[in-house]
N, C-alpha and C positions, 0 to 999 in steps of 0.2 A: 614265686613264679610270676613271670612277666605277663601282664594282662594284655589281651588283644581284643579288638573289636572287629569281628569279621563282617564285611559288607560285600554284597554282590553288586557289581557295577557292570552295566551293559556298554559295550563299545562296538562301534560299527566300522568295519574295514571295507576295503574296496570289493572284497569277495562276499560281503554279507555280514550279518551280526555274529558276534561271538561273546561268550560270557566267561568271566573268570572271577575267582575270589581274591579280593585285595585285603591285606591285613593293615588295619589302621591302628598304630600305636597309641596307647593312652598314657604312656609315660616315657621318659628319656633317662639315660644314665650319664652321670657326670662324675668327675674326680673331685673329691673334696680336698681341703688343705693338707690332710695327712696322706694324700695319694691313694686313698681308698675309693672304690666305686660306690656311688650312692644313686638311688632311684628317686626321681621327682615326677609327680603327676603333672600331666599337661593340663592347663586351664581349659574350661569347657568350650570356649570359642575356637580353640585349636583342634578340636575333634569334629567340628561341623563339616560335613561333606559338601563341597561346592555344588554338586548336582542338586542337592535339596535347596540350596540358596537360590539357584537359578530358576526354581519353580515358583518363587514368590511372585506375586502379581506385578510389583514394581519392576523386578528384574526381567520378567517376560515382556513387559510392555515398554519399558524405558531404557533398558540396558542392552548393549550388543557389543560384540568384539570390535576392536579398532582394526579395520582392515588396512589402514594406512600405516600402521605401526610395523616397521621392518626390523625391529631389534631381533638378534639371534636368540633363540630359546636356550640360552646357556647362562649358567650362574657363574660369573667370574670369581676368581680367587683373589683376595686382598690380604695385605699384611695386617697384623694386630695393630700397628701404629696407625694405619689408615682408618680402621674402625674407631679407634680412640679419638682420632682427630675429628671425624664426622659427628660422633656423639657430643664432643666438646662444642661443636658449631651449632647444635640444636638450640633454638631460641626458647630456653626453658629455665624456670627458677627451681624446678624439681631436679635434684641431683640424679644424674644418669651416667654412673661410672661404667667402665668396661671390666669384664673378667671372663673367665672360661665358660661360666654358666650363661651369661648374657650372650656370648658367642654361639652357644648351642641353640639358643632360641632364635637368633638372627638367621643362623643356617637353616633352621626349620621353616621360617617364613620365606626366605629367599630360595629355598629348594623345594621340598615336598608340598609346601602350601602356596606355591607361586600363583596357581589358578584362583585360590581363595583371596589372595592379596589383590589380584587383578579385579575381582568382583568387588572387594571392599573399597578399592580406590574409585570405582564407578559409583557404588551405593552411598559413599560418604556425602555425595551431593544432596541426597534426600535428608540426611540426618545431622551432619556436622553443624549447619547453622542453628539447628534446635539446641544441640549440646552447648555450643559456644554461648548462646544467649542465656541459657540457664546457669552456666558456670560464671559468666560475667555478672549476672544478677546477684550472686552470692560472693562476688569478689574472689573467685578461685583461679588457679593457674589453668590456662586454656589447654595445656597439653594433656589434661585429664580427659579431654574429649576422646582420646583413644582407648580408654578403659573398655568401652563396648567392643573394641576389636577383640580383646582377649576374653570378654565375658560372653558375647553372643555372636561374634562375626557379623554384626549389623543385621541380625535377624530379629525383628520385633516379635515374632511368634515363638522364639526359642524357649524351650522348657528343659531344664537340666535333669539329670538322673535323681536329684534330691528335691526337685520341685521349684527351684529358682526359675523366675519367669521374666520374659521380655528382653529388651535391648540391654538393660542395666541389671538383669538377673536378680531381682528382688525376691527374697523369701517372703512367705505370706505374712509372718508377724512383723518383719521390718517394714514391709510395704504399708501395712495398715498403720504402723506407728507414724509413718510419714505421710499420712493422709490419702493413700491410695485405696479406693474402694474395691473390695473383692467379695463377690457373692456368686450365687448360681448363674446369674445373667451377665454380670460385669466383672472384668478383671482389668483394672486400670494400670496394673504393672506392664501391660502390653501397649498402653497409650504412650507414644514416643514423647509427647510434650509434657504430660503430667509426670511420667516416670523420670524424665530428665531433671525436672525441678525438684522432685523428691530425692533423686540421687545427689544433686548439688547441695541440698539441705543436709543430707546425711554425711556427705564428705566434709561439709563445713563443721558440723558437730564433732566429727572424728578429729579434725585438726585442732579444735579447742581442747580435746583430751590429750593428744600426743605432741602437737607442735612440730611434727616432722612428717613430711609428705610421704616418704617411703613407708613409714609405720602406718600412716593413714591408708595408703593403698593396700598394704597387707591386711589391715583391720577390715577394710571393705570386703575382702575375701573371706576372712575366717572369724570376724567379730572381735570387738575390743577385749573381751575376756581372755581369748587365747593369746593375744599380743601381751597383755599384762602378765599372764603366766609365763610366757617366754622371757619377758624382762626380769621377772623374779628368778627364774632359773639361771639367767645369765648374770646374776648378782647385781641387778640394777642397771646394767648397761642398756642404753636406749638407741643404739645404732642398729639399723636393720641387719647389716652384715655380721654384726656381733651376736645377735640373738638368732640368726639363721638356723643354727643347728637345733634349736629348741622349738622351732615352728612345726606345725602340722605339715606332712609331706606335700599336700596339695598347695600349701601357701609358700613353700620354699621357691617355687618356680614362678610365683605370681609377679613379684617386682621385676625379676629378669625378663619375663614375658612382656611386661608393660614397657620396659626400656627398649626391647626389640621391636615392639609394635610402633613406638615413636620413630625408631630408626627406619623401619621398612616403609612406613607411610610417608617418609620424607626423602629416602634415598632409593626408591624403587627403580629409578632409571639406571642407577649404577649397577643394578642386578638384572637388567634387561627385562623388566616386568612391564608389560603394557596395560594401562588402566582400560577398563571397559568404557565405551563411550556412553555418556549419559544424555538422554533427551529429557529434560526436566518436565515433570508432570504439569498439567494445567493448574493454574492458581486455584486455591480452594477457599471456601468460606463456610460458615456454620449456620445451622438453623436450630432453634429450640423447640422441642415437642413436649406436650403435656399429656399425651396419651401413648399407650403402647403401640408400637409399629414394627412390623417385620421387614427386614431388608428386601425380601421378595416383593412386598407391596410397593416400596419405593422404586425398586429396579424396574418393575413392569410398567408402572405409570410414567416414570421419567425416562424410560428406554435406556437403562444403564445395565451394567454387569454387576451381579451380586458380588463377584470377586473383587471388583473395584471398590464397592462399598465396605467390604471386609477389610481391604488394605487401608482404606482411609479411616476406618473405625475399628481397629483391632481389639479394643477393650470390650466389645460386646461378644460374649462367648458363644451364644446360640442364635446369633443373627436377629435378636430381638432387643429393641430399645425400650426400656421400661419407663417410659415417660409418665405413666400414671402414678408411680411411686414418688417421683420427684421430677422437676423439669430437667430434661436430658438433652445433651448436645449431639448433633449429627453433622459430621464434616462432609461436604459435598464439593464437586467441581464448581467454581464460581458461576459458570454458565448454567448450572442446574438449580441454583438457589431460588431465583424468581419463579421458575417452573414449579418447584416444590410448593412455594407459597400460593401460587395460583391454583394448584391442584391438590391442596392438602386434604380436603374432605374426600376426594376420590381416592387418594392414597389410603386413608384410614378404612374406607369402605371396601377396598379391593380384597376379596376372598378372606374376609376377617374370620368367618366361622372355621375355615380349615387351617389358616396360618396362625391364628391366635385363639386356640381352642379351650383355654382355661375357663371353666364354668364359675360364675359368681354365686349362683344359688343352685341347689339340687333338691328334687322331690324325693321323699322317703317312700319305700314301697309299703304303704299303709295296709294293703290288703293282706299281705303275709303276716304283718304284725297283728292284725285283728284275728286272723285265723289261729295264730299261736295263743293269743289271749283267750279265745273261746275254748281251745283244747285244755288250757291250764285251768279254767274255771270248771269245766266239765269234770276233769280229773279231781278237782278239790271237792266238788259236790259228791262225787262217787265215794271219796274217802270219808266224807262227813256222814253218809248214810250208814256206815258201819258194815259188819259182816255177820251173816247167819249161817249155821250148819244144821243138818238133819240128824236128829237123835237116832242112834242105832240101837238094835235089840240088845238089852243088857247093860246099856250105858248108864254111868252114874255121873253126877255133877262134878265130882272130883276128877274123873277120867276125862270128861270133856274139857274141864279147865286146864288140866295138864297138857292135852294135845294142842290147845290154842293159847298156851303161855299166858293164862290169866288165873283168877282165883274164884273159888266157889262163891265168895261173898259178892264179887262183881257180877257174876252170872245171875245170881238171885236178884240183885238190884236192877240189872238191865231188863230182866224178864219178869220182874214183879212176882217172884216165886217165894212163898212163905215157908214151905216145908222142904222135903228132899225128893218128893215124888215127881218123876218126869215120864212122859209117854213116848215109846219108840215111834218114829215116823213123823213127829212134829218138828217144826223149826225152832231153833233157839238162838238168840243173838249172843255172839261171843265178843263183839266190839261195838 
């Protein structure tokens, strides 16, 4: 059964607002080499709603539609040969061939995802320089900078349905393997710089295993174990398109989507897509803190927005920088760095009790403990005093012993009785 993700999207017309349900497909259908229809899962970044992207702080603050762009909102039709020629012209050392599956993904980006592409063309100004520097450091092809297009749609806060997180969609274990700290307060998978270097390191390691960039890209999505399984089932063939039928359903579309992402990020004009206009954020710098500090403390003293701090420091999960654990970095607009340094003590002191409420020591309720101890001692003393009963008319020692689950010998010993005579009305100890 074809999966659908149903979203409610609000649209405003001239006569007021109206609401309708839009179906967002999570998979596409393609024809395989045998002419049979097959289903391919769409990558996570192709499921992201552009409306959610436009609510990110950077998007709200620094991106806007290009009102000077007069391209018609029409997706032109081109021949197969024109697509093949454009792919051939891409400055890439990664093989980017054309086929019907690649075409399906190009059609998706140039058609239904046009607004998302417009957003990503604007947002790439925030992130592509970071990606390129990380890839260059590891000597990797720069066209890999478009992997986050299909992974997260350039959303640093992205979290997939299986828990992959950040621009590069690291799973928890893989992120930790590549040096990204993740705990209750910090998730460095959301840090654009640290995650980009971790991703470049991981891609470099994958290339050492497979020596083929299409296999590397597929392994980035599904893990090297699944690629090795597919190679084994394909009788040792190591061409991505040869092992394609043996790959998980979500990975079959991954390389075609990567090719389509490179295509659309270079040939958007040919499809009448206008990039959003980017006003680059103010330059940033960092400060190091050695004490815990809350974003609200910084924002109030430096007259900043908490949202801006969260955007600049997305790795801090609960708006708390845990500098007391280890020296921690905070990214700030350059104009605020000296202000932070000059007002550091005031920042730490601002509403500390309410914003950083973790107690370092606590007092135990000793009064209750002492009361319980006294009760216990009293009960113990009461038990140690034993138990006595009153001798009834006609009672014998054997009858009293039977009623109180003891023996005549014990009764005689407890009460220093030498014979068998007992008197009614007197007390006798039974314990």
